[in-house]
C-alpha positions in Angstrom: -112.8 141.9 138.8 -111.9 144.4 141.5 -111.6 148.1 140.9 -107.9 147.9 141.6 -107.5 145.1 139.0 -109.5 147.1 136.5 -107.3 150.2 137.0 -104.2 148.0 136.7 -105.4 146.5 133.5 -106.2 149.9 132.0 -102.8 151.2 133.1 -101.0 148.3 131.5 -102.8 148.9 128.2 -102.3 152.7 128.4 -98.6 152.3 129.0 -97.7 150.3 125.9 -97.4 151.4 122.3 -98.2 148.0 120.9 -101.9 147.8 121.9 -103.5 145.8 119.1 -105.2 148.0 116.6 -108.0 146.7 114.4 -106.6 145.3 111.1 -107.5 147.3 108.0 -109.6 144.6 106.5 -111.4 143.7 109.8 -113.6 146.8 110.3 -115.3 146.7 106.9 -115.6 142.9 107.3 -117.3 143.3 110.7 -119.7 145.7 109.0 -120.4 143.3 106.2 -121.0 140.4 108.6 -123.3 142.4 110.8 -125.9 142.4 107.9 -128.5 139.6 107.5 -127.1 136.6 105.7 -129.2 137.3 102.6 -127.8 140.9 102.4 -124.1 140.1 102.6 -122.4 141.7 99.6 -120.2 139.1 97.9 -118.6 141.7 95.7 -117.5 143.6 98.8 -116.0 140.4 100.3 -114.1 139.7 97.1 -112.8 143.3 97.2 -111.6 142.8 100.8 -109.9 139.6 100.0 -108.1 141.3 97.1 -106.3 143.5 99.5 -104.2 140.7 100.9 -102.1 138.3 98.7 -101.7 135.7 101.4 -105.5 135.4 101.8 -106.0 135.3 98.1 -103.5 132.4 97.9 -105.2 130.5 100.8 -108.7 130.9 99.3 -107.6 129.6 95.9 -105.5 126.8 97.4 -108.3 125.6 99.6 -111.0 125.9 96.8 -108.8 123.7 94.6 -108.1 121.1 97.4 -109.4 117.6 97.3 -112.1 118.6 99.8 -114.1 120.4 97.1 -113.3 118.2 94.1 -113.9 120.9 91.5 -114.1 119.7 87.9 -112.3 122.9 86.9 -109.7 124.7 89.0 -110.7 128.0 90.6 -108.4 130.6 89.0 -110.1 133.8 90.3 -110.9 135.2 93.7 -114.7 135.2 92.9 -114.6 131.5 91.7 -112.8 130.6 94.9 -115.3 132.5 97.1 -118.2 130.9 95.4 -116.7 127.4 95.7 -115.8 127.8 99.4 -118.9 129.5 100.5 -119.1 132.6 102.7 -118.5 130.7 106.0 -115.2 129.3 105.0 -114.1 132.6 103.4 -115.0 134.5 106.5 -113.1 132.0 108.6 -110.0 132.5 106.5 -110.3 136.3 106.6 -110.7 136.4 110.4 -108.1 133.9 111.3 -105.5 135.4 108.9 -106.1 139.1 109.8 -106.4 138.6 113.5 -103.3 136.3 113.5 -101.3 139.3 112.3 -102.4 141.5 115.1 -99.4 140.5 117.2 -96.1 139.1 116.1 -95.7 135.3 116.2 -93.1 135.4 118.9 -95.5 137.4 121.2 -98.1 134.6 121.4 -98.2 132.9 124.8 -101.0 130.6 123.7 -100.1 128.4 120.7 -101.9 130.4 117.9 -103.0 127.2 116.2 -104.6 126.1 119.4 -106.2 129.5 119.9 -107.8 129.5 116.4 -108.9 125.9 116.6 -110.8 126.7 119.8 -112.2 130.0 118.5 -113.4 128.5 115.2 -114.9 125.5 117.0 -116.9 127.7 119.4 -118.0 129.8 116.4 -119.4 126.7 114.6 -121.1 125.3 117.7 -122.6 128.7 118.5 -124.1 129.0 115.1 -125.4 125.5 115.1 -127.0 126.0 118.5 -128.6 129.2 117.3 -130.1 127.4 114.3 -131.4 124.6 116.4 -133.3 126.9 118.8 -134.5 129.2 116.1 -132.5 132.2 117.3 -133.1 134.8 114.5 -129.4 135.7 113.9 -127.2 132.6 113.8 -124.5 134.6 112.0 -124.1 137.0 114.9 -123.9 133.9 117.2 -121.1 132.7 115.0 -119.3 136.0 115.1 -119.6 136.2 118.9 -118.2 132.7 119.2 -115.3 133.5 116.8 -114.2 136.5 118.8 -115.1 135.3 122.3 -111.4 134.8 123.4 -109.9 137.7 121.7 -108.9 139.1 125.1 -106.1 136.6 125.1 -104.5 138.7 122.4 -104.5 141.6 124.8 -103.0 139.6 127.6 -100.2 138.3 125.3 -99.3 141.9 124.6 -99.7 143.7 127.9 -98.9 141.1 130.5 -97.1 138.2 128.7 -95.1 136.9 131.7 -98.1 136.8 134.0 -100.3 135.4 131.3 -97.7 132.7 130.7 -97.8 131.9 134.4 -101.6 131.7 134.3 -101.4 129.3 131.3 -98.9 127.1 133.2 -101.1 127.1 136.3 -104.2 126.2 134.3 -102.3 123.3 132.5 -100.6 122.1 135.7 -103.8 122.1 137.8 -106.2 121.3 135.0 -108.4 124.2 135.7 -110.2 126.6 133.4 -108.0 129.4 132.0 -110.1 132.2 133.4 -109.8 130.7 136.9 -106.0 130.6 136.5 -105.9 134.1 135.1 -107.9 135.4 138.0 -105.6 133.7 140.6 -102.4 134.9 138.9 -103.3 138.3 137.4 -106.5 139.5 139.2 -108.3 139.8 135.9 -109.1 137.5 132.9 -109.1 137.5 129.1 -112.9 138.3 129.5 -112.0 141.7 131.0 -109.3 142.3 128.4 -111.7 141.3 125.7 -114.3 143.9 126.8 -111.7 146.7 126.6 -110.6 145.6 123.2 -114.2 145.3 122.0 -114.9 148.8 123.1 -111.7 150.1 121.5 -112.5 148.4 118.2 -116.2 149.5 118.4 -117.4 145.9 118.2 -121.2 145.7 118.5 -122.2 145.9 122.2 -124.0 142.5 122.4 -121.0 140.8 121.0 -118.8 142.7 123.5 -121.1 141.3 126.2 -120.3 137.8 125.0 -116.6 138.5 125.1 -116.9 139.8 128.7 -119.4 137.4 130.2 -119.0 134.0 128.6 -117.1 132.6 131.6 -119.2 134.3 134.3 -122.6 134.2 132.9 -124.2 134.8 136.4 -127.6 136.3 135.7 -128.2 135.4 132.0 -130.6 138.3 131.6 -127.6 140.7 131.8 -126.1 139.3 128.6 -129.0 137.6 127.0 -129.0 134.9 124.3 -125.6 135.5 122.8 -123.8 135.2 126.1 -125.7 132.0 126.9 -125.0 130.5 123.4 -121.2 131.3 123.6 -121.0 130.1 127.2 -122.5 126.7 126.4 -120.6 126.3 123.1 -117.3 127.2 124.9 -118.0 124.6 127.5 -118.9 121.9 125.0 -115.7 122.5 123.0 -113.5 122.4 126.0 -115.0 119.2 127.2 -114.4 117.7 123.7 -110.6 118.5 123.7 -111.2 121.7 121.6 -110.0 124.0 124.4 -106.8 125.7 125.3 -104.4 122.8 124.6 -104.7 121.0 128.0 -107.2 118.8 129.7 -109.5 120.3 132.3 -110.7 118.2 135.2 -114.2 119.4 135.4 -117.6 117.7 135.6 -120.3 119.6 133.6 -124.0 119.0 133.9 -125.2 121.0 131.0 -128.9 120.7 131.8 -128.2 122.6 135.0 -125.9 125.3 133.5 -127.4 128.8 133.8 -127.1 129.3 130.1 -129.0 126.1 129.3 -131.8 126.9 131.7 -132.0 130.5 130.3 -132.3 129.3 126.7 -134.8 126.6 127.7 -137.1 129.2 129.0 -136.6 131.7 126.1 -136.6 129.1 123.3 -138.9 126.1 123.5 -137.0 124.3 120.7 -134.1 123.9 123.2 -136.1 121.1 124.9 -135.8 119.1 121.6 -132.0 119.0 121.5 -130.4 115.6 122.0 -127.3 116.9 123.8 -125.5 113.5 123.6 -126.0 113.3 119.9 -125.0 116.9 119.4 -121.9 116.5 121.4 -120.7 113.6 119.3 -121.3 115.7 116.2 -118.5 117.9 117.5 -116.0 115.4 116.1 -117.0 116.4 112.6 -116.6 120.1 113.4 -113.1 119.3 114.9 -112.0 117.8 111.5 -113.3 120.8 109.6 -111.7 123.2 112.0 -108.3 121.4 111.9 -108.3 121.5 108.1 -109.0 125.2 108.1 -106.4 126.0 110.8 -103.8 123.9 109.0 -104.5 125.9 105.8 -104.0 129.2 107.5 -100.8 128.3 109.3 -99.2 126.5 106.3 -98.9 129.7 104.4 
């Protein structure tokens, strides 16, 4: 992004009163999730859920759904949390709280499409991290979940131009960031970095928000950027993208992110990419169920 475009983006953000502020629940949730998995405080998560009636209802409804086949209905928040598991509870918290950051009528991207893509990338990022023995798969999940949060900024500060970029991407079947760059001179990656800094999101996750489409030298962003970059590509190639088909041929074995991880993590060489790609169909079903639960409330 050019200096002129950076200045323009910052001016746009500075000149509005509706710049997204971090939801009340999200900051302590980010802190909880920045801990090692074995140290996550279940009591604290239950406390956070208790602050929002709609999330309470979603958790209990989902825990009592046919998917979990409980012999006894979950009647308390703790019972629902224990039934769902921390991953699904976290998904509900993030998607619900971040969906409230902007009014429904301000979304340029279909919010269901946005969350379907974000959750899919999160799941794939975590799975990739586990397969290569990356020490913090939960951080990879979080980076994947938040990677496109810059679209929230674009919906707020430049809705007309962002809509034009979406239409260009859909019409020409090109990646969204390419369409944004052509129309606006900056992308959701740039907006995401600004929001990450404003929300004091951990710096390495902020790097993933900023660099996942322009990985360039992987050493700049490291493993998280490479994981999110590859996961994003995989999801978009399996129709878990921005709601339109991209005409793009991807040779994953020659992607900068893949080559970087192959050097850093020997286990990468053991991944059967074709088999792993087909496994995305299972993720797609789980993601669709979760998104449907969130948006049916």
